[in-house]
C-alpha positions as CSV (number, residue, x, y, z in Angstrom):
1,M,8.5,-9.7,6.1
2,I,7.7,-10.8,9.7
3,R,4.8,-13.2,9.3
4,I,2.9,-12.2,12.4
5,L,2.9,-8.6,11.3
6,R,1.4,-9.6,7.9
7,R,-1.2,-11.7,9.6
8,C,-2.3,-9.0,11.9
9,C,-2.5,-6.1,9.5
10,G,-3.4,-8.1,6.4
11,P,-1.8,-8.0,2.9
12,L,-0.3,-4.9,1.4
13,V,-3.1,-2.7,0.5
14,A,-3.1,-2.1,-3.3
15,A,-6.7,-1.2,-3.4
16,T,-9.2,0.2,-0.9
17,A,-12.8,0.4,0.3
18,I,-14.8,2.3,-2.4
19,S,-18.1,3.1,-0.8
20,V,-19.4,4.9,-3.9
21,L,-19.9,1.5,-5.6
22,A,-22.7,1.0,-3.2
23,T,-24.4,4.3,-3.9
24,A,-25.0,4.7,-7.6
25,C,-25.9,8.4,-7.3
26,A,-22.9,9.5,-5.3
27,T,-20.3,11.7,-6.9
28,T,-17.6,11.3,-4.3
29,A,-16.8,9.0,-1.4
30,G,-14.3,9.5,1.4
31,H,-12.3,12.7,1.8
32,D,-9.4,13.8,-0.4
33,F,-5.9,13.7,1.0
34,P,-2.4,14.3,-0.3
35,R,0.1,11.6,-1.4
36,P,2.3,10.6,1.5
37,V,5.7,12.3,1.5
38,E,8.5,10.9,3.6
39,S,9.9,14.3,4.3
40,E,6.6,15.1,6.1
41,L,5.9,11.6,7.5
42,P,9.4,10.0,8.0
43,I,9.4,6.3,8.1
44,G,10.8,5.0,11.4
45,S,9.7,8.0,13.4
46,A,6.3,9.3,12.3
47,T,3.4,8.5,14.7
48,R,-0.3,8.0,14.5
49,Y,-0.7,11.7,15.6
50,D,1.5,12.8,12.8
51,I,-0.4,10.9,10.2
52,I,-3.8,12.0,11.2
53,A,-2.6,15.6,11.6
54,K,-1.4,15.5,8.0
55,L,-4.1,13.5,6.3
56,G,-7.2,13.9,8.5
57,T,-9.6,11.3,9.9
58,P,-8.8,7.9,8.4
59,Y,-11.3,5.7,6.6
60,S,-10.5,2.8,9.0
61,E,-8.2,2.0,11.8
62,K,-7.3,-1.3,13.5
63,A,-4.8,-2.1,16.3
64,E,-3.8,-5.4,18.0
65,V,-1.2,-6.4,20.6
66,R,1.2,-9.0,19.2
67,V,4.4,-10.8,20.0
68,L,7.0,-10.8,17.2
69,S,9.1,-13.9,17.5
70,A,11.0,-13.7,14.2
71,V,14.5,-12.2,13.7
72,I,14.7,-10.1,16.8
73,P,18.2,-8.5,17.2
74,N,18.8,-9.9,20.7
75,G,16.9,-13.1,20.1
76,T,14.1,-12.2,22.5
77,P,10.5,-12.0,21.4
78,T,9.1,-8.5,21.5
79,Q,5.5,-7.6,22.4
80,G,4.0,-4.5,21.1
81,E,1.1,-2.9,19.2
82,I,0.6,-3.2,15.5
83,R,-1.7,-0.6,14.0
84,R,-3.1,-0.2,10.4
85,I,-4.5,3.1,9.3
86,T,-6.2,3.5,5.9
87,Y,-7.5,6.3,3.7
88,S,-9.8,6.2,0.7
89,F,-11.1,8.7,-1.8
90,F,-13.3,8.4,-4.9
91,D,-14.3,11.1,-7.4
92,R,-16.7,10.1,-10.1
93,N,-15.8,13.3,-12.1
94,G,-12.1,13.2,-11.3
95,A,-9.5,13.2,-14.2
96,A,-8.3,9.6,-14.8
97,A,-7.3,7.5,-17.8
98,E,-10.0,6.9,-20.3
99,G,-12.5,4.3,-19.0
100,V,-11.0,4.2,-15.5
101,S,-12.6,5.7,-12.4
102,A,-10.6,8.2,-10.3
103,Q,-9.6,7.1,-6.8
104,R,-6.7,7.1,-4.4
105,A,-5.9,5.1,-1.3
106,A,-3.2,4.9,1.3
107,H,-2.4,2.7,4.2
108,F,0.1,3.0,7.1
109,T,1.5,0.3,9.4
110,L,2.8,1.3,12.8
111,W,4.7,-0.8,15.3
112,N,4.6,0.7,18.8
113,D,3.4,4.0,17.3
114,K,6.3,4.3,14.9
115,L,5.6,4.1,11.1
116,V,7.3,1.0,9.7
117,E,5.5,0.7,6.3
118,Y,3.1,2.6,4.1
119,G,1.6,2.2,0.6
120,Y,-0.2,4.4,-1.8
121,T,-2.2,3.9,-5.0
122,S,-3.9,6.4,-7.3
123,S,-5.6,6.3,-10.7
124,F,-5.9,10.2,-10.9
125,L,-4.0,11.5,-13.8
126,S,-2.3,14.1,-11.6
127,D,-0.4,11.4,-9.5
128,S,-1.2,8.0,-11.1
129,T,0.8,5.2,-9.6
130,K,0.6,3.0,-12.7
131,F,4.1,1.6,-13.3
132,P,5.8,-0.1,-16.2
133,D,6.3,-3.8,-16.1
134,T,8.7,-4.1,-19.0
135,G,11.8,-4.0,-16.7
136,I,10.8,-6.8,-14.4
137,E,12.7,-9.4,-16.4
138,K,15.8,-7.3,-15.9
139,L,15.8,-7.5,-12.1
140,A,18.7,-9.6,-10.9
141,R,19.0,-10.7,-7.2
142,G,22.3,-9.6,-5.7
143,K,23.1,-7.3,-8.6
144,T,20.3,-4.8,-9.3
145,T,20.8,-1.6,-7.2
146,R,18.3,0.7,-5.6
147,T,19.2,3.4,-8.0
148,Q,18.5,1.1,-11.0
149,V,15.1,0.1,-9.5
150,L,14.1,3.8,-9.3
151,E,15.3,4.4,-12.9
152,M,13.2,1.4,-14.2
153,F,10.0,2.0,-12.2
154,G,10.2,5.5,-10.9
155,P,9.4,6.6,-7.3
156,P,7.7,3.9,-5.3
157,G,4.2,4.3,-3.8
158,G,5.3,2.8,-0.5
159,R,8.2,1.6,1.6
160,G,8.8,-0.7,4.6
161,I,11.6,-1.1,7.1
162,Y,12.3,-3.5,10.0
163,P,10.3,-5.0,11.6
164,Y,8.0,-5.0,8.5
165,V,11.0,-6.7,6.8
166,D,12.8,-9.5,8.5
167,H,16.2,-7.9,8.9
168,P,17.4,-4.5,10.3
169,G,18.9,-2.5,7.4
170,F,16.7,-4.2,4.8
171,E,13.9,-2.3,3.1
172,V,10.9,-2.9,0.8
173,L,9.9,-0.6,-2.0
174,S,6.3,-1.1,-3.2
175,Y,4.6,-0.2,-6.4
176,L,0.8,-0.4,-6.2
177,Y,-1.9,0.3,-8.8
178,F,-5.6,-0.2,-8.6
179,A,-8.1,0.7,-11.3
180,L,-11.9,0.3,-11.7
181,S,-12.8,-0.1,-15.4
182,R,-16.2,1.4,-15.9
183,G,-16.9,0.0,-19.3
184,R,-15.8,-3.5,-18.6
185,G,-17.2,-3.7,-15.1
186,E,-13.8,-4.9,-13.9
187,M,-11.3,-4.0,-11.2
188,T,-7.6,-4.5,-11.8
189,L,-4.8,-4.7,-9.2
190,R,-1.1,-4.7,-9.9
191,R,1.7,-4.9,-7.3
192,L,5.5,-5.0,-7.4
193,T,7.5,-5.4,-4.2
194,I,11.2,-4.9,-4.2
195,T,13.3,-6.1,-1.2
196,L,16.7,-4.5,-0.8
197,D,19.5,-5.6,1.5
198,Q,21.6,-3.5,3.8
199,N,23.9,-2.7,0.8
200,G,21.0,-1.5,-1.4
201,L,21.1,-4.5,-3.6
202,L,18.1,-6.5,-4.7
203,S,17.4,-9.4,-2.3
204,D,14.1,-10.5,-3.6
205,Y,11.1,-9.2,-5.6
206,D,7.5,-10.2,-6.3
207,F,5.1,-9.1,-9.1
208,A,1.4,-9.9,-9.1
209,T,-1.6,-8.8,-11.1
210,D,-5.2,-9.7,-10.8
211,S,-8.5,-8.7,-12.5
212,Q,-12.0,-9.6,-11.4
213,P,-15.5,-8.4,-11.9
214,I,-16.7,-5.5,-9.8
215,P,-19.0,-6.9,-7.1
216,A,-22.7,-5.9,-7.3
217,P,-23.5,-3.1,-4.9
218,P,-25.3,-4.2,-1.7
219,P,-28.8,-2.8,-0.9
220,H,-27.4,-0.2,1.5
221,A,-24.3,2.1,1.2
222,T,-21.9,-0.3,2.9
223,P,-18.2,0.1,2.0
224,Y,-16.2,-3.0,1.2
225,V,-12.5,-3.7,1.0
226,I,-10.6,-5.0,-2.1
227,T,-7.2,-6.6,-1.4
228,M,-4.7,-8.9,-3.0
229,P,-3.3,-11.9,-1.0
230,A,0.2,-11.4,0.3
231,R,3.0,-13.5,-1.1
232,R,3.6,-16.7,0.9
């Protein structure tokens, strides 16, 4: 992935701001929204207007003007705007796996107002993004196909295209899962990113998982962001 794009927008969001952790009596936080569907928000053409029209007011939004100097088709650095839009929703009474709080989050990365990457995570039983990790050892660079990836892990929670990935024609499929364990006071983050070349064959992959204690709530209802560092 183009490094300047990653530095501006931060790592892939596999978890989100959960303001309810700062308000012990709150039942919900944020506003609910549907899982992103590419038929409604097509990657490569959907705009900021399209995203907000479909999902409503975002939890956060950030934009910066940047120069992308890596792997430009004509060799000329390109200046443009990188924008990151995020959504977050928590429901204390929502249906989730036993011992896990119900929440969902989504993020969208736009380059010059065109969607080039998005990600989604949910611990709701109705659309949980928890994915199996038993097939990771079977992934083979240059051999595993896109179809085989979908058979092993199911539909991805996100996807990215150029210039989020280094080369035109390449794409990234992302599997993201974030869970708050109420009993253990722990938050867990799992992420699998699959990079496919222009022929739909596995070019690279990265799997990461991390667990850490849930931070103590601040004295006021101030939301915070939980993220996992991007692969270097």
